[in-house]
Every structure is written in C-alpha cells, then in structure tokens.
C-alpha positions in Angstrom: -72.8 -39.5 28.8 -69.8 -41.1 26.4 -67.0 -42.6 27.6 -65.0 -39.9 25.7 -67.1 -36.8 27.0 -66.4 -38.3 30.1 -62.6 -37.9 29.4 -63.2 -34.4 28.5 -65.9 -33.4 30.9 -65.9 -35.3 33.4 -68.1 -35.1 36.6 -66.1 -37.1 39.2 -62.4 -37.9 39.2 -60.3 -40.3 41.0 -56.6 -39.7 41.5 -55.0 -43.4 42.5 -51.9 -42.5 43.8 -52.6 -39.1 44.8 -49.7 -37.2 46.8 -49.2 -34.4 49.2 -46.8 -33.0 47.2 -47.6 -31.0 44.3 -44.7 -31.5 42.2 -45.3 -35.1 42.3 -47.2 -36.8 39.4 -49.8 -38.0 41.6 -50.0 -34.4 43.4 -50.1 -32.0 40.3 -53.6 -33.2 38.9 -54.8 -32.5 42.5 -53.3 -29.1 42.4 -54.9 -28.2 39.3 -58.4 -29.6 39.8 -58.4 -26.9 43.0 -56.7 -24.3 41.6 -58.2 -23.8 38.1 -62.3 -24.1 39.1 -63.4 -28.0 38.6 -66.4 -27.8 39.6 -67.1 -31.6 39.8 -66.3 -34.3 43.0 -62.4 -35.1 43.2 -61.7 -38.0 45.1 -58.2 -38.7 46.3 -57.2 -42.7 46.5 -54.2 -43.1 48.9 -54.1 -45.9 51.6 -51.4 -44.5 53.7 -52.9 -41.0 54.4 -56.6 -39.8 55.5 -56.3 -36.6 53.8 -54.3 -35.2 50.9 -54.2 -31.7 50.0 -57.2 -31.0 52.2 -59.2 -33.8 50.4 -60.6 -37.1 52.3 -58.6 -40.0 50.7 -60.4 -43.5 50.4 -57.6 -46.1 50.4 -58.9 -48.1 47.6 -60.8 -47.1 45.0 -63.5 -50.0 45.6 -64.4 -48.5 48.8 -66.4 -45.9 46.7 -70.2 -46.4 46.4 -70.3 -45.6 42.9 -67.5 -45.3 40.0 -66.1 -41.9 39.2 -66.3 -40.8 35.2 -62.7 -40.5 35.3 -59.6 -41.9 37.0 -55.7 -40.8 36.8 -53.6 -43.8 37.7 -50.5 -42.0 39.2 -48.7 -45.2 40.4 -46.3 -47.1 38.3 -45.3 -50.4 36.9 -47.7 -53.4 38.3 -49.0 -51.1 40.6 -50.8 -49.4 37.9 -51.7 -52.5 35.8 -53.5 -53.6 39.0 -54.9 -49.7 39.7 -56.6 -50.0 35.7 -57.9 -53.7 36.3 -59.6 -51.8 39.7 -61.0 -49.5 37.6 -62.4 -51.3 35.1 -64.3 -53.8 37.9 -65.4 -50.7 39.5 -67.2 -49.6 36.0 -64.7 -46.2 35.2 -65.5 -44.9 32.3 -61.8 -43.8 31.1 -59.1 -44.3 33.0 -55.8 -42.0 31.9 -52.6 -44.1 32.4 -49.9 -42.1 33.6 -47.1 -44.7 34.1 -44.7 -45.6 31.7 -42.7 -48.7 30.7 -45.0 -50.4 28.3 -45.4 -50.2 24.8 -42.9 -47.0 24.4 -40.4 -49.4 25.1 -38.4 -52.1 23.1 -39.1 -54.6 25.5 -41.8 -57.5 24.6 -42.8 -57.9 28.0 -43.7 -54.1 28.0 -46.2 -54.4 25.2 -47.6 -57.6 25.9 -48.2 -56.6 29.4 -49.8 -53.1 27.7 -52.2 -55.1 24.9 -53.4 -57.2 27.8 -54.4 -54.6 30.4 -56.2 -52.9 27.1 -58.2 -55.7 26.4 -59.7 -56.5 29.9 -60.6 -52.5 30.2 -62.2 -52.7 26.9 -64.1 -55.8 27.7 -65.4 -54.5 30.4 -66.4 -51.2 28.7 -64.0 -48.9 29.8 -61.3 -46.8 27.5 -57.7 -46.2 28.6 -55.6 -43.3 27.5 -52.0 -44.1 27.1 -49.9 -45.8 29.2 -47.6 -43.2 29.3 -49.8 -40.2 29.2 -49.3 -36.9 30.5 -52.8 -36.0 30.7 -55.9 -34.4 29.7 -56.5 -30.6 30.2 -59.8 -28.8 29.9 -59.7 -24.9 30.8 -63.2 -24.5 30.0 -64.5 -27.0 32.6 -61.5 -26.8 34.8 -61.1 -30.6 34.1 -56.9 -30.3 34.6 -55.9 -34.0 34.9 -52.5 -33.6 33.6 -49.1 -33.4 35.4 -47.6 -30.7 33.1 -45.0 -28.3 34.7 -46.4 -25.8 31.9 -49.7 -24.9 33.6 -47.2 -23.4 36.5 -45.1 -21.4 34.3 -47.6 -20.4 32.0 -50.7 -19.3 33.8 -53.8 -20.9 31.6 -57.0 -18.6 29.9 -59.7 -20.8 28.5 -60.1 -19.8 24.6 -61.0 -21.1 21.1 -57.6 -23.2 20.3 -57.8 -27.3 20.9 -54.3 -29.4 21.0 -54.5 -33.1 20.9 -50.9 -34.5 20.7 -49.6 -38.1 21.1 -46.6 -36.6 22.9 -46.9 -34.9 26.2 -44.2 -32.1 25.4 -45.9 -30.8 22.2 -49.5 -30.8 24.2 -47.8 -28.1 26.1 -45.0 -26.6 23.9 -47.6 -24.9 21.5 -49.8 -23.5 24.4 -46.8 -22.0 25.7 -46.3 -20.5 22.7 -49.8 -19.1 21.9 -49.9 -18.3 25.4 -46.8 -16.1 24.7 -48.9 -14.3 22.1 -52.2 -13.9 24.2 -54.1 -16.6 22.7 -56.4 -18.6 25.2 -56.4 -22.3 24.5 -58.8 -24.7 25.6 -58.0 -28.2 25.2 -54.6 -29.4 25.5 -54.5 -33.5 25.8 -51.3 -36.1 25.6 -52.6 -39.4 24.8 -49.2 -41.5 25.0 -49.0 -44.7 23.6 -52.1 -44.5 21.9 -52.9 -48.2 23.1 -56.6 -47.3 23.5 -58.0 -44.0 22.4 -55.8 -42.8 19.6 -54.9 -39.2 18.8 -56.8 -39.8 16.1 -60.0 -40.6 17.9 -59.6 -37.9 20.7 -59.3 -35.1 18.0 -62.6 -36.4 16.9 -64.3 -35.6 19.9 -62.5 -32.6 20.7 -63.4 -31.3 17.0 -67.1 -31.5 18.0 -66.8 -28.4 20.4 -68.0 -25.4 19.1 -66.3 -23.3 21.2 -63.2 -23.9 19.0 -62.0 -22.1 15.8 -58.6 -23.7 16.0 -57.5 -27.5 16.4 -53.8 -28.3 16.5 -52.3 -32.0 16.2 -49.5 -33.5 16.9 -48.7 -36.9 15.4 -45.6 -39.2 15.6 -47.7 -41.7 13.5 -51.5 -42.1 12.3 -52.5 -45.2 14.0 -56.1 -45.0 12.6 -56.6 -43.0 9.5 -60.7 -43.1 9.3 -60.9 -41.8 12.6 -58.7 -38.5 11.5 -60.9 -38.7 8.7 -64.1 -38.3 11.0 -62.3 -35.2 13.1 -61.2 -33.8 9.7 -65.4 -34.1 8.7 -66.7 -33.2 12.2 -64.3 -30.1 12.4 -65.4 -28.9 8.8 -69.0 -29.0 9.4 -68.7 -26.1 11.6 -65.9 -24.4 9.6 -63.0 -25.4 12.1 -59.7 -25.7 10.9 -57.4 -28.3 11.8 -53.4 -28.0 11.3 -51.5 -30.7 11.9 -47.2 -31.3 12.7 -46.6 -34.5 11.8 -43.2 -35.9 12.5 -41.4 -38.8 11.9 -40.6 -41.0 8.6 -41.0 -44.8 8.3 -40.6 -47.4 6.2 -44.1 -48.9 7.0 -45.3 -50.3 3.8 -42.4 -50.5 1.7 -42.9 -53.7 0.5 -44.3 -52.0 -2.4 -41.3 -50.7 -3.6 -41.6 -53.6 -6.1 -43.0 -51.1 -8.7 -42.0 -47.7 -9.4 -45.4 -46.5 -7.9 -43.8 -47.8 -4.2 -40.8 -45.9 -4.8 -42.4 -42.7 -5.4 -45.2 -42.6 -2.8 -43.6 -42.9 0.4 -45.2 -43.0 3.5 -44.4 -39.6 4.2 -45.7 -38.1 1.0 -48.6 -40.7 1.3 -49.1 -38.3 4.5 -49.3 -35.4 2.9 -51.7 -36.4 0.6 -53.8 -38.1 3.4 -54.1 -34.5 4.9 -54.7 -32.2 1.8 -57.7 -35.0 0.6 -59.3 -34.3 4.5 -58.9 -30.4 4.7 -55.8 -30.7 7.0 -52.8 -28.1 6.7 -49.7 -29.5 7.4 -47.3 -27.5 9.1 -43.5 -28.1 8.8 -42.1 -27.3 12.6 -43.6 -26.4 15.8 -43.4 -22.6 15.0 -45.0 -23.3 11.6 -47.9 -25.5 13.4 -48.4 -21.7 15.4 -47.7 -19.0 13.1 -50.9 -18.4 11.4 -53.1 -18.9 14.7 -54.4 -15.3 15.4 -55.6 -15.2 11.2 -57.7 -18.6 11.9 -59.4 -16.9 15.1 -60.7 -13.2 13.1 -63.1 -15.6 11.3 -62.2 -14.2 7.8 -63.2 -16.2 5.0 -60.3 -15.8 2.2 -62.4 -15.3 -1.3 -58.6 -15.1 -3.8 -55.0 -15.1 -3.6 -54.5 -11.6 -4.1 -52.2 -9.4 -2.2 -51.9 -6.0 -1.6 -48.9 -4.6 0.3 -48.5 -1.5 2.0 -45.7 0.2 3.6 -43.8 3.6 4.6 -40.7 1.8 3.2 -39.6 0.9 -0.1 -37.7 -1.8 1.4 -40.6 -3.5 2.7 -42.6 -3.1 0.0 -40.2 -5.2 -1.8 -39.5 -7.8 0.3 -43.1 -7.9 0.8 -43.3 -8.6 -3.1 -40.5 -10.9 -3.4 -42.4 -13.2 -0.5 -45.6 -13.1 -1.9 -44.0 -14.4 -5.1 -42.2 -17.1 -3.4 -45.5 -18.2 -1.9 -47.4 -17.9 -4.8 -49.8 -15.1 -4.0 -50.3 -12.1 -6.6 -49.6 -8.6 -6.4 -52.0 -7.4 -8.8 -52.0 -4.0 -9.8 -54.6 -2.0 -8.2 -57.4 -0.6 -10.7 -56.4 2.5 -12.7 -59.5 4.5 -10.6 -57.9 3.3 -7.1 -53.9 4.4 -8.6 -55.9 8.0 -9.5 -57.5 8.6 -6.4 -54.0 7.5 -3.9 -51.8 10.1 -6.3 -54.5 12.8 -5.5 -53.7 11.8 -1.6 -49.8 10.7 -1.5 -46.6 12.7 -2.5 -45.6 12.5 -6.4 -42.6 10.0 -5.9 -45.1 7.5 -3.7 -45.4 4.3 -5.8 -49.3 3.8 -6.1 -49.4 0.5 -8.1 -48.8 -2.3 -5.6 -47.1 -3.0 -3.2 -48.3 0.9 -2.1 -45.4 3.1 -0.9 -46.4 5.4 1.1 -42.7 6.7 1.8 -41.4 8.9 4.7 -44.2 11.5 3.7 -45.9 9.2 6.8 -43.5 11.2 9.2 -45.2 14.3 8.3 -48.9 13.2 7.9 -49.6 10.5 10.1 -53.2 10.5 8.6 -52.1 9.7 5.5 -53.0 5.6 6.6 -56.6 6.6 7.5 -56.9 8.2 4.0 -55.4 5.9 1.6 -57.5 2.9 3.4 -60.4 3.5 2.5 -59.8 4.0 -1.2 -58.0 0.7 -1.1 -60.5 -0.8 0.7 -62.6 -0.3 -2.1 -60.4 -1.9 -4.8 -61.7 -5.0 -6.4 -58.2 -6.5 -7.3 -58.0 -7.3 -3.1 -58.3 -10.3 -1.5 -56.2 -9.7 1.1 -53.7 -7.2 2.7 -50.2 -6.7 4.5 -49.5 -3.3 6.4 -45.7 -2.5 7.3 -44.4 -0.2 9.6 -41.1 -1.2 10.2 -39.8 1.8 12.2 -41.5 4.5 13.7 -41.3 6.4 16.6 -41.3 10.3 17.4 -43.5 12.6 15.2 -45.5 9.5 13.9 -49.0 8.5 15.7 -48.7 4.7 15.8 -51.7 4.5 18.3 -53.3 6.6 15.1 -52.0 3.5 12.4 -53.7 0.9 14.8 -56.8 2.3 15.0 -57.2 3.2 11.3 -55.8 -0.2 10.1 -58.3 -2.0 12.6 -61.2 0.6 11.3 -59.9 -0.7 8.0 -60.0 -4.8 8.5 -63.3 -4.4 9.9 -64.7 -2.3 6.8 -63.2 -4.9 3.9 -63.7 -8.2 6.0 -60.8 -9.4 4.2 -57.5 -11.0 6.2 -55.0 -8.3 7.0 -51.8 -8.9 8.5 -49.4 -6.4 10.3 -45.0 -6.2 10.1 -43.9 -4.4 12.6 -40.4 -5.6 14.3 -40.2 -2.6 16.7 -42.6 -3.2 20.0 -43.5 0.1 20.4 -45.2 0.0 17.1 -46.6 -3.3 17.2 -48.6 -2.8 20.5 -51.5 -0.6 18.8 -51.8 -3.5 16.4 -51.9 -6.2 18.1 -54.5 -4.3 21.2 -56.6 -4.2 18.3 -57.0 -7.9 17.6 -54.5 -7.7 14.4 -52.4 -10.2 13.6 -48.7 -8.8 14.1 -45.1 -10.6 13.0 -41.6 -9.6 12.7 -40.8 -9.7 9.1 -42.4 -9.8 5.5 -41.4 -13.7 5.5 -43.4 -14.6 8.4 -46.4 -12.4 7.7 -46.8 -13.7 4.1 -46.3 -17.4 4.8 -48.8 -17.2 7.7 -51.0 -15.1 5.2 -50.4 -18.3 2.4 -51.0 -21.0 4.7 -54.4 -19.2 6.1 -55.6 -18.7 2.4 -54.6 -21.8 1.0 -55.8 -23.9 3.6 -59.1 -22.5 3.0 -59.1 -23.4 -0.4 -58.4 -27.1 0.8 -61.3 -27.0 3.7 -63.6 -26.4 0.8 -61.9 -29.0 -1.7 -62.3 -31.6 0.8 -66.0 -30.6 1.5 -66.9 -30.9 -2.0 -65.6 -34.5 -1.9 -67.4 -37.8 -1.7 -67.1 -39.8 1.7 -64.4 -41.9 2.0 -64.9 -45.3 3.0 -62.9 -46.9 5.6 -59.7 -48.6 4.9 -60.6 -52.6 4.2 -57.6 -54.6 5.3 -54.9 -55.6 2.9 -54.8 -59.1 1.7 -52.8 -61.0 4.0 -51.0 -63.4 1.3 -48.2 -62.2 -1.0 -48.2 -60.4 -4.0 -48.2 -62.1 -7.4 -46.8 -60.5 -10.7 -49.0 -60.7 -13.6 -47.2 -60.9 -16.5 -47.4 -58.0 -18.9 -50.2 -59.3 -21.2 -52.5 -59.9 -18.1 -51.5 -56.1 -16.7 -52.6 -54.7 -19.8 -55.7 -56.8 -20.2 -56.5 -55.6 -16.3 -56.1 -51.7 -17.4 -58.3 -52.8 -20.8 -61.3 -53.8 -19.0 -60.9 -51.0 -16.4 -61.3 -48.3 -19.2 -57.9 -47.3 -19.4 -56.4 -47.0 -23.1 -53.9 -49.6 -23.8 -51.6 -50.3 -27.2 -52.8 -52.6 -29.7 -50.9 -55.8 -28.8 -50.8 -59.6 -29.5 -49.8 -62.0 -27.1 -47.2 -64.5 -29.0 -45.9 -68.0 -28.2 -44.4 -69.1 -31.4 -42.0 -66.8 -34.2 -44.8 -67.7 -36.3 -47.4 -66.1 -34.8 -45.4 -63.1 -33.9 -44.5 -62.5 -37.4 -48.2 -62.8 -38.6 -49.1 -60.2 -35.3 -46.6 -57.6 -37.0 -48.2 -57.7 -40.2 -51.9 -57.8 -38.9 -50.8 -54.5 -36.4 -48.9 -52.8 -39.4 -46.0 -50.5 -39.5 -43.2 -50.8 -36.6 -43.6 -52.8 -34.0 -42.3 -53.7 -30.6 -41.4 -56.9 -29.7 -40.9 -57.5 -25.9 -40.6 -60.8 -23.7 -43.2 -61.9 -21.5 -42.9 -63.4 -17.9 -44.4 -63.4 -14.5 -41.1 -63.5 -13.2 -39.8 -59.9 -14.4 -41.5 -56.8 -13.8 -38.7 -54.1 -15.9 -37.8 -55.6 -19.1 -35.3 -53.3 -20.5 -32.6 -54.2 -18.2 -32.5 -57.5 -19.0 -32.3 -57.4 -23.2 -36.3 -58.1 -23.6 -37.5 -54.8 -24.9 -37.0 -54.7 -29.0 -38.3 -51.6 -31.0 -39.1 -50.3 -34.3 -38.7 -53.9 -36.1 -40.4 -53.1 -39.6 -39.8 -56.6 -41.2 -40.6 -60.5 -40.5 -36.7 -61.4 -40.0 -36.3 -59.1 -37.2 -39.4 -60.1 -35.9 -38.8 -63.3 -35.5 -35.0 -62.8 -34.2 -36.6 -60.4 -31.5 -38.6 -63.0 -30.7 -35.9 -65.9 -30.1 -33.6 -63.2 -28.5 -36.5 -62.6 -25.8 -36.6 -66.4 -25.2 -33.3 -67.0 -24.7 -32.9 -64.2 -22.7 -35.6 -65.6 -20.5 -33.8 -68.8 -20.2 -30.9 -67.1 -19.3 -32.2 -65.7 -15.9 -33.9 -68.2 -15.0 -37.4 -66.7 -15.3 -40.7 -68.4 -16.9 -41.5 -67.5 -20.8 -44.7 -67.0 -21.5 -44.2 -65.7 -24.9 -43.5 -62.1 -26.0 -46.0 -59.4 -26.7 -45.9 -57.7 -30.5 -47.5 -54.5 -29.8 -47.7 -50.7 -32.4 -44.9 -48.4 -32.1 -46.7 -45.3 -30.2 -45.4 -41.9 -30.2 -46.4 -39.0 -28.4 -45.1 -35.2 -27.5 -44.7 -36.5 -23.7 -44.4 -40.3 -21.6 -46.1 -39.4 -18.8 -47.3 -42.4 -15.9 -50.0 -43.4 -13.8 -49.3 -45.7 -10.9 -51.1 -47.1 -7.7 -50.4 -48.9 -4.4 -52.4 -50.0 -1.2 -51.1 -48.5 1.4 -51.5 -50.6 5.0 -52.5 -47.7 6.7 -54.5 -45.2 4.2 -55.8 -47.7 1.5 -55.3 -47.1 -2.3 -52.8 -44.4 -3.4 -52.6 -43.1 -6.9 -50.0 -41.4 -8.5 -49.8 -39.3 -11.5 -46.8 -37.3 -13.1 -43.6 -37.5 -15.8 -43.0 -41.0 -17.0 -40.0 -43.0 -19.0 -37.2 -44.8 -17.6 -36.0 -42.0 -15.3 -39.3 -42.0 -12.9 -37.6 -42.7 -10.0 -34.2 -40.8 -10.9 -35.4 -37.8 -11.5 -38.9 -38.2 -9.7 -41.7 -35.6 -10.6 -45.2 -36.7 -9.2 -47.8 -36.1 -7.2 -49.8 -38.4 -5.0 -53.7 -38.8 -4.8 -56.0 -40.7 -2.8 -59.3 -42.2 -4.0 -62.2 -41.2 -4.2 -60.9 -38.3 -6.8 -62.5 -36.4 -9.6 -60.5 -35.2 -13.0 -60.7 -32.3 -11.9 -58.4 -33.0 -8.8 -56.4 -35.0 -11.4 -55.6 -31.5 -13.6 -54.7 -29.3 -10.2 -51.9 -32.4 -9.0 -50.4 -31.9 -13.1 -50.2 -28.4 -12.3 -48.4 -28.4 -8.9 -45.6 -30.4 -11.4 -42.2 -28.9 -12.6 -43.4 -30.4 -16.1 -46.2 -28.0 -15.8 -45.1 -25.5 -17.7 -44.3 -28.2 -20.4 -47.8 -29.4 -20.3 -49.2 -26.1 -20.5 -47.2 -25.4 -23.6 -43.8 -23.5 -23.6 -41.5 -21.6 -26.8 -44.8 -21.7 -29.2 -45.6 -25.4 -28.7 -49.8 -25.8 -28.2 -50.5 -27.6 -24.7 -50.7 -31.2 -24.4 -54.1 -32.8 -24.2 -54.5 -34.6 -21.2 -58.4 -34.9 -21.0 -58.1 -39.1 -21.7 -55.1 -39.1 -19.3 -57.3 -37.3 -16.5 -60.2 -39.9 -17.2 -57.5 -43.1 -17.1 -56.2 -41.6 -13.8 -59.9 -41.6 -12.3 -60.3 -45.1 -13.8 -57.4 -45.8 -11.6 -58.4 -44.6 -8.6 -61.5 -46.8 -9.1 -59.8 -49.8 -10.2 -58.1 -50.0 -7.0 -61.2 -48.8 -4.8 -63.0 -51.6 -6.1 -60.7 -54.4 -6.6 -58.9 -55.3 -3.4 -57.0 -58.1 -4.7 -54.6 -55.0 -6.5 -52.0 -54.3 -5.0 -49.8 -52.0 -7.4 -49.7 -51.4 -10.5 -47.2 -49.3 -13.1 -48.4 -47.9 -16.5 -45.5 -46.5 -17.9 -44.9 -45.0 -20.4 -48.6 -43.2 -21.3 -47.9 -41.4 -23.8 -49.9 -38.5 -24.4 -49.2 -35.2 -27.4 -51.5 -32.0 -28.9 -54.4 -34.5 -30.0 -57.6 -35.6 -27.8 -57.0 -39.4 -28.9 -53.4 -38.8 -27.9 -53.2 -41.2 -24.9 -51.6 -44.4 -24.9 -50.7 -46.9 -22.1 -47.6 -48.6 -23.4 -46.5 -50.8 -20.8 -47.7 -52.2 -17.4 -46.7 -53.9 -14.3 -49.5 -55.4 -11.6 -49.3 -57.0 -8.8 -52.3 -59.0 -7.2 -52.4 -60.8 -4.3 -51.5 -64.6 -4.6 -55.1 -65.6 -5.7 -56.5 -67.4 -8.6 -56.9 -64.9 -11.6 -58.4 -65.3 -14.5 -56.3 -65.2 -18.3 -57.2 -62.5 -20.3 
C-alpha cells in the first residue's frame, strides 16, 4: 500500500491524544470512525486512561506490536512534534498533524520547527498531512479522520463528489452545500499548511478514484503545479472534471515586471492560463464552485453551445435569451420543419422559433409538454435545453411536467436545466434527477460552465504533455540591448525589421542609404529597456544630415542619463494595419508564460492580452486572440478586410518554443509587431530580452 493510499483507505488508525469527549479534537475522530462504519482497527493512544469511548487504549504508540497505517496527532505544541517523531520511528505511513502554531504563523520558530519535523518524517519514509489540518474524510470506507463539526450537523452520504482543500472550512462548506441539494460526497480532505503532502499531490491521489464524477478543489496557493497537472491528467484519463476555486492574489514573480510582459502576466492571470491549459474550470466563489454540480453527475457529453429555451412564460423566455447571450450560448432558431410541427400543437399566439413560448395555454392543457418535447428533441439545431416553469399550481399537472421532461432528457442525451423558483414545481423535476435552479441566470451560468468545461477538457487532452518546470536561474537578470534582443528573436524564426547596429555617424548614414527609404534611428544600450521616454527614438528620417543628427542626439541622451552607449540601430520604417505585441516571462512556479495581444505604447495603460503556457500550437493562439476586445477589429469591421495573422501565430509559437528550450531567457517583449492584410505583413519593430547574468554571445 502506498503512503497516500494509506491516508485515503487505511487498514488501521491510531489517534494520539485520544479523548473521551467527542467534542474535543482528539475525541471527534473516534466518534466518526465508529459512527460512519470504518472497518479497520482503531487504536486510541492516551497514557492517562485505560479506555476511551469504549476502546482499549495504549499509553504510547511504541507499545504497539506493529505500526498503524495512519496516525492522527491530536496533541498540541512540542508534544505534537514528539508524537510525530515517534510515528516516524515506528514506521507509520502517514500522519495527520492537527496541531497548529507552525508554518501558518509569522513566527520564524514555528516555520523552522515545521520544516525540521517534516524533514525527519521524510527521512524515515513517512508522509505528513498538515500541520494545521482539520483532517481527511473518506465516506466510501468510513475512514473519517477529521474533527470537523459539519458531519454532525449535516449527515454524510457516500457519493460521486470529492473535495480537496487547503482550508479546513472550505473542505466542508462545499460539502454542506452539496448535501443540502441531496448530493452525496465521498471525499472531503483538508491539507492545512501543505508542509509535506500538498493539496495538489492529494488531489492527484483522489483523482484515481473511479467512482468520482466531479472533483472540487479549494486552493490558496499552488505549491507544486506539476502535481496539479498530474491530477488533471489522471482525472481526464477517465473523464473526471475538476472545478477549482483559487483565492488570493500575491506579488510572487513580479520581479518580471521590468518588462511589459511582467506587468500583464500577473500571478492570478497565470493561474487562469495554467488551469485552462490543463482543463480545470476556475470557479469565481464558493457558490460558483458547486453551482453546476448536478450537470456533471448526469454523464452528459455536450456537443455544442446552441441552447433551446422552453417556457410557459414570455418573461422567462426573454430573460433566458438575455442570459444565454451574455454567456455566449447561441439561441439558434429551430428548423422550419420543427416550427411547422409545433404550430400544429401550440396556439396561434405562441412563439415557436426559439425561445419556445408555450404561453398560458399550459394551464388548460398540461399535456403540451409531452406533445412538444419529442418534436424539439428531433431538431438538429439544439445542443442543450432550458425548461422554465416559473409559476404553476392548481390546474397544472406539475408531476407530468417532471415526468415528460425527464423522458425528454433521457431521449436526447443532451444537457437539460430547469428553472422553477416554486418548490411545488421544482420537486417533481428534482425527484427525477434533473438540475433545478431558482432563476434563469443561475441555470444558464451552470449550463455555460458545463459546456465550456467539457471543451476545455477536450482541448487539454489533445495537447502535448507538459514537462516539469525547471528551476529559474538564481542569477540576476541581465538586459540585452536591442541589437542582441532582435538577434535572439531572428535566430528563433521570428520576423524582425531589417536593421543595422552602427557605432559611428558615418556607419549610420551608410546603413540608411543601404536600407533605402525613410528609416528609424534608435539609441542602443544594455542599460535602457524603454527608449521613448529618454528621447532615444527618431522616426521617418530621409536624409543623411537628419540621420547623423539623430545619431548624435542618441549618444548625448545616453550620456546625460549615465547609460552605456552600444551604438544606434538604423532600421527600415515598417507600418502595418495594426500594432500587436508578443511577450514572455518565466514564472517562478509555472515556468514559461507567453503573452499575446494588442500592442503599442498604451499596452500597459489599456491592456488587452491573453496568456498561454507552452506547449501550445497556432490554433491555441488563434483562440486566445479571438477572446480579446480587439478580436472584431482583427476580423475586419466597417468593410475592412480581416488582418492576416498566420505569421504572427507562428511567431507566438516560436516564442513559446524559445522560452522552453532556452532557460537562460527570463523575459522578453516584442512590441510593436506590426501586422496587415498581406500574409507577409508581420514584422517585429522592437524587442527587449532579459537573460540570466551569464556570458552571452554577441549577435
């Protein structure tokens, strides 16, 4: 039995600090293990009592003939440290450290004590959950090694949902919400400080459970992204969706803000990109974490985003259409054949396009549902359905509504959500296993999440496996001047503007003549990342005198600011229909991050960018660009043809490959990169590259 298997399905459990009082931390697990059917051996450890809660005790763990699989350490302070050491010496596979006062505090002593005791445990082959852990609970086996009071207030029911959380409270709050909706929960685990076993590693172990249909995560940090990626891969292998609520926004990794990319790729946006890359849906809040749960449990496999709304209320039809539009779900009209059939059933004043408004005729003919639903089920324009019955009572056969809709859902095999604010109406739908919501907005949000999450999982399954992130270089960043930066990009296959590095006015004049036409003259220095603010950029120069004057102006400006002079760059003037940007930086936790989006000098003031984590392909870049605010401009507006992005997409993939293959590069900005209508219209006009402070070859 592996260590984490012993944590989730132990054969024997010792409780160190066992208490007779079930309302104490050392007493609650004993109560739960007896009440919830744990079939293994339970050993209370208490030197002051011979019996606890009807079980014979041992004074010390070392008094046992063999080590238990799992030990619960429910004593405080130094006693907890000593108990953990005893567990390691005995050969315990996993210990749950419930004691607090360690790494979660601001105390250096507490953090150091935590590190030391975990190192000793790992040296003896023992894994540690915690410290500051509320415990683990597996209701499939009865191994409820937790002190949460939630399981007394809300009785458990084994079911198809797992919850893994760093927070004790957030391991049981979703549990309570799900149980309130009649949904069973198998796993609810809290890892606490993540000093050894992290929330990500435990999630990977829980994802192996083939009985699960939904896995929920609460993350305050992502201590080991590779383990979370592994959890996602394991889950996808058997169709298990993961929904994660990630709280907290920190400044970790913001040393990269030396570049535009660092400012745009803040940690929280990188988390978004990472979760999307691995097919994990990110919830916005606690309610959002569980809102779509019933849909995941039905086994539906959505095939598109087209929704049909059906109601006996015109208002519900309108609000459903509004919610669908806001969520990006299309309400495509039903086919003419379907509409024709519906007209033979519904009154002349009913709407049969989509939404389908049955009208108040439902009151006098409760069989209308049974008549129209089979017709709609055959329509090829529908991928999902919303059925709204906002008000019903006397004269309505609400039980028939539920029965007919359940039969309809079974026939189509497609997602169906119900809007029924009245409990009288909701009950017959809910009793037949249909997801019921009190309003149109909640129903459509859940449907939208379910459909798009399925798309995310499919896209993630088609990607190359992501390698573990190599540690970033400990050496400080070194800015390459523009000439070196452009050379790095050109070598990677990124189209750069024709240019020359010149160290004398005569070289600059000769370069301008060779390039032909108007040129740009820019000061080049390894001390300056952004040149415009220092007067180092001179554009549209057409004669030798202006080029020579610009050279001298750049040299003077660099000297005035105390910056090294590496020469000037003389570059051909290139214009396009739009300025975009490409960027990348090396996140300390997630590795290379690539930014694509709108460019120009306002890139930070009015950001419009998307993040991608390598490996990705051109289709991934195209989808990311399609989510930007400028997407309609790129697609062509007011009679303009669309911009051609083929070379830009290739360049973005090349940037991802460069960051993956060259760990010395810490960040880079390519801004602007101009694009136009012609396939060859894609040129990087400027570049900034930061590398680790090591010897680099000159271009």
